C-alpha positions in Angstrom: 70.1 105.4 65.5 67.2 107.7 66.3 64.7 106.6 68.9 61.3 105.6 67.3 58.6 107.5 69.2 55.8 106.3 66.9 55.8 102.9 68.6 55.5 101.2 65.2 57.7 98.3 66.4 55.2 97.7 69.2 52.3 97.0 66.9 50.4 100.0 68.3 51.1 99.2 72.0 52.3 102.0 74.2 55.8 101.8 75.6 56.4 101.5 79.3 58.0 105.0 79.3 55.0 106.5 77.5 52.5 104.7 79.8 54.3 106.1 82.8 54.4 109.6 81.4 50.7 109.5 80.6 49.9 108.1 84.0 51.9 110.8 85.7 50.2 113.5 83.7 46.7 112.1 84.6 47.6 111.9 88.3 48.9 115.5 88.3 45.6 116.7 86.8 43.6 114.9 89.4 45.5 115.7 92.6 46.7 118.8 94.3 49.8 119.7 96.3 48.3 118.2 99.5 48.1 114.8 97.9 51.8 114.8 96.9 52.8 116.1 100.4 50.9 113.3 102.0 52.3 110.5 99.8 55.8 112.0 100.3 55.3 112.0 104.1 54.0 108.5 104.1 56.9 107.3 102.0 59.4 109.1 104.3 57.9 107.4 107.3 58.0 104.0 105.7 61.6 104.5 104.7 62.5 105.6 108.2 60.9 102.4 109.6 62.8 100.2 107.2 66.3 101.7 107.4 68.7 102.6 110.1 71.2 105.4 110.6 73.8 103.7 108.4 71.5 103.8 105.5 71.0 107.6 105.8 74.8 108.1 106.3 75.5 106.1 103.2 73.1 108.0 100.9 74.2 111.3 102.4 77.9 110.4 101.6 77.0 109.3 98.1 75.0 112.5 97.5 77.8 114.6 98.8 80.4 112.9 96.6 78.1 113.2 93.5 77.6 116.9 94.2 81.3 117.5 94.7 82.0 115.9 91.3 79.5 118.0 89.5 80.1 121.4 91.1 83.1 123.7 91.6 84.1 126.1 94.4 81.9 128.9 93.1 78.8 126.6 93.6 79.7 126.1 97.2 80.4 129.8 97.8 77.0 130.7 96.3 75.0 128.2 98.4 77.0 129.2 101.5 76.2 132.9 100.8 72.5 132.1 100.2 72.4 130.0 103.4 74.0 132.8 105.4 71.5 135.3 104.1 68.6 133.1 104.8 69.8 132.5 108.4 70.3 136.2 109.0 66.8 136.9 107.7 65.4 134.1 110.0 67.2 135.6 112.9 66.0 139.1 112.1 62.4 137.8 111.9 62.7 136.0 115.2 64.1 139.1 116.9 61.3 141.2 115.6 58.7 138.8 117.0 59.8 139.2 120.6 
């Protein structure tokens, strides 16, 4: 059955999904990139204080497995090529600044 976006079943009340979307849009209008960078930094610091190395190893393993399921050899060749090009450019820039 199709999803009812009119919220008629909620007697005019906004769904949790809609409230979250509207709140996110309002926040995005009121804050700039620096705001998001700061809350991201704070969140990262809090996570680092609350979790150990095993936590990061586990999420890295899970992410790697999910990526491997969703991508083929061509994907890895492409990101490897891009990484190599970026590293070469970085090395060229470092050598030119000496």
